[in-house]
N, C-alpha and C positions, 0 to 999 in steps of 0.2 A: 504494500500500500504506500502511495506517495505521501510526502510531507503535507502537501495541500489537502489531500483527503483526510489525513489524520487531524489537521486543524479543523476542517469542516465537521468531522464526527465529534471531536472533543467539544466544539462550540455548541453543537446540537445537544449534547449531553448536559452541558452547563445550563443552557436555556431550559431544558426539561426540569432540572432540579431547582433552579432559582427563580425563574420567571413564570409564576403561576398567575392565573386569572385574578385571584384575590389580591395578590401583590400589585398587579397592574392597576386594579381598581383603586387601591389605597393610594398609590403614587399619583394617579390621575386626580384624586380628590384632595391632594395636598400633603400626603405623608412624605417624609424625606426619602430621597433615593440614594443617599450617601452609602448605605450598607450594600446596596446592589452594585453600585459603581466600584466599591472597594473589592468586592468579590470578583467582579469582571477583571479589574486590573491585576489582582493577585494571581489570577489564572492566565495572565499574559495576553488577553484578548484586546487590550487597548492599543497595542503597538504592532498589529499583524503586518502592516505595510512597511514598517521601519526595517532598515538593513540589519542583518544579524549582529554586526559589530556594535550596534546601538541597542541591542537587547530585543530586537524585533524578529519577525519570522520571514521577512522579505517576500511576503505573499504577493501573488500576481493580482491584477485587476479582476481576472476571471474568478479567482478564489474569493476575492472580496465580494464579488457579485453573489456567489452562492451563500456566503455568510450573511449578506444583506437579505436574501430571500428568507433565511431562517429568522433574522431579526424582525422583519416585517410580519412573518408568520407567528411570532411569539408576542407581537405588540410590545417589544422592549421599550420602556419609557425612558430612554437615554439617547443623547446625540452621538451615537457610536460612529457612524460613517463620517461625519464632519470631524470628529476627533482624530480618526485615522489619517485623513488627508492633511489636515492642518498640522499635525505633529510631523508628518512627512515633509511638508513644506518648510517647517522650522528647522528640521534636521538638515535639509538640503542647503539651507543658508547658514548652518553652523550656529544657530541660536539655541538658547536654553529651552528645554521642553517643560512646560508647566504641568503641575499635577492637576488632575480633575478633568471632567468632561468639557468639551469645547463645542459650542454651537457655531453655525455659519449663517451669515445674513448679509444682504446688501445694505450699504449705509450711505450717509451723506454728511458732508461737513456743515456744521452750524456754528458760525463764529469760530471760537477756539475749541469747540467740542464736536461731538458726533451724535448722530441719531440713526437708529435702525428701526424702521417702522414695523417690521414683522419678523421676529426672531423665533424660528422653530426650536422647540425644546428649551426655551429660555428659562422655564421654571426649574429645570434640572441641571442647567449648565453653570459652570464656574467661570468660564471665559467665553468670549464671542470674537470670532474673526469677522470684522466689519470690512467688507469689500467695497472700495470706493473706486471711481474712475481713475484717480491718480495713484492708487495703491491700496494696501490693506493694512489694517491695524488689529492687533490682538489686544483686547481690553478686558479687564475683570468685570464680571457682572455685578459684584457686590457694591461697586461704586456708582452704579447707574440708577437713574430715576426710572421706575418701572410702571407700566400700565398694561393690565391684562386685556386680551382682545374681546372679552365678554362672552366667548363661546363656552358652553358647559364642558368642564373637565379638560379644557384646552391648556397646553403648555406653552402656547405662543404668546409672546408679549412684545410690546414696544419698549425699547430701551433708549435712554437719552443720557449722555454725559456732557454737562455744561462745559467742562474742560477735560482735556485728555488726562486721565488719571496717572498717578505714579505707577510705574510697572508696565505701562503700555509698550508693546513692541511693534515696530514698523517692519513689514515684510517688503523687501525691495524687488523680488522677482515678479515677473508678470505671469499670472496664472488666470485661466478662464474659470473663475469661481462660479459663475452662473451655470456654465456647462457642467461643472462638477456637481453642483447642487441638483441640477436637473437629472443627471445620470443616477446619482444614488437615491434620490427620491423616487425615481422610476422603479428601481430595484426593490425598494421598500413596498411600493404599491403592489408589485408583482407577488411579493411574498405574502402580504396580507390578503391579496385576492385569492391566492390558492387556499389559504385557511378559510376564507369565507365560502369557497366552493365546498370544502369538506364539511363545514358546519351545515350548509344548506342541503347537501345530499343526505347527511345523517338525519336531519329533521324531516325531510321529505319522505324518507324511508320508514320513519317511526311514527309520524303524526297520522292518526287515523281519522278518516272522514267517510261517512256512508259505508262503514265497515271495512275499509281498506286504506292502505297508506296513500297519502295525497300524491306521492311520487309516481303512482301508477296511472294517474290521469294524464291523458295525452297533452292537454294544454300545459300542465306543469312540466312534463317531460320536454316539451319544446323549449320552454324557458330555461330549463336546466342545461339543455344542449347549447343554447346561446351563451349562457353563463360560462360554461366550460370553454367555449371558443374564445371568449374575451380574456379569460384567465391565462390561457396558454399563449395567446397573441401578446399579452402584456409581458409574460415571461421571456418570450423570444426577443421582443423589442428591448427589454432591459439588458439582456445578454449582449446585444449588438453594441450597446453603449459602453459596456465594461468588458471589452475583449481587446487585447492588444496593449497599447501604452497604459502605464499606471495612471496617468492623468487623462481623463476622458476628453475626447475631441468634440468640437462644436456641433457638426452635423449629426453624427451618431447620437449624441446626447439629446439634441433637439428632436430627432425622430422618436427616440425612446420615450421622452417625457410627453410628447404630444400623443403618442399611441397609448401609453399607460394612463395618462390623465383622462382621456376620453373613455377608456375602458372602465375606469374606476366608477364613473357615474352609472353606467349600465349595470355593472356588477352590483352596486349597492341597491339600485332599483329592483332588480330581479330578486336578490336575496331577501329584501324586506317584503316584497310581494309574496314570496313563498312562506315566510315566517308569519306574516300578518302582524298584528299589534304587539305580540309578545317580543318581537325582534328589537324594539326600542326600549324595553324595560331594563332597569339596572341589573336585574338578575340574569339576563340573557347575555351570553358572551358575544353574540353577533355584533352588538353595538360597539364593543371594544375595538373591533376591526373596521367597521364601516365609518365610524367617526374619524379614524386615522386615514382611511382612504380619501375622504373629502379633504382633510387637512393636508395630506401629502400631495394631493392633486393641486392645491393652491401654492404650496411651497415652491419658490423659485420659478413660478409661472405655470399657468395651466396650459391646456392645448391651444387656447386662444392666443397665448403668447408665443408658443413655439411653432405652430403650424405656419404662420407667415415667415418665420425665419427660414424654414426649409423651402417654402415656396419661392421666396426672393432669391435664395442661393441657386435654386434650380433654374430660374429664369435668367440668371446672369451667365449661365453656361450653355454651350451648344450641345445638341444631342437630345435623345429622348429621356424619359424618366428612368428607365431601366439602366441606361448608361450612367446617369447621375448617381444612382444608388450604388452601382458597382464601383464608381470612383471613390465614394465617400464612406461606405459602410465596410467594416472589416469582413474578410472572407471567413466562411464557417470552417 
């Protein structure tokens, strides 16, 4: 068994043991995630992309993609993906690696300070990498003025620093942080979508109506087949974005996020239609995943953001659509 497969298997076992639905519910509603992060870091999963000489596993982007499928499928309430790539960027520049989870968000300069309007996982992060047109700053969350987004059990917040805090780090290298966020949020969507499919199939095969499981009705079967199509299309799209270079490229990331974001809406609609009213109750696990699907759809731009990016790039080049995709998407 290869090292990458060992990492994927070990991570899956850790998720099974540590990330229960009850623990996710508690963290969603405000319980601290410090213990969960410590366990993750102690098992070495916070640095899987770092080179071995820095204590990492030197994992490939493809391995990271499979780990993110598992992350989304477990509804892990931590900014793991952004932590991986931000720590890798810091290591590439020879900067110190801070302890604790790191969120990623676009930011803007406001006077002598910074503002990030929508920071995914802000409630569980200790640091934020604020990506600006002129560069990026790593800033501590504890010194920010915070405002929740008002969505039930959401970890997304607006953060504002009136002045750059002591300890802020400037990253000089040019990275496409938007493409990175799009790529890894697509993988999270794909992972959560597969879990939604499993939950929906289980429910359809056990819920009785008119003396037989609802999954035996032709109308339900048709919807379940569409759900399965969307789930596997999302998975394939996410794999395209995280295959090849460690840092995701623009067009593959755009294609992946556009496809996964549009799939997320249809997946949620079908799953909740099959479950009915019980699917939105606190006791039902389905809502743990569908809430995240909608959140990750919005993070770093929905399909409405990324579809025009792909379209404009295609129109700038000669040839048909197939030739465009062959030029920009990695080979299988």
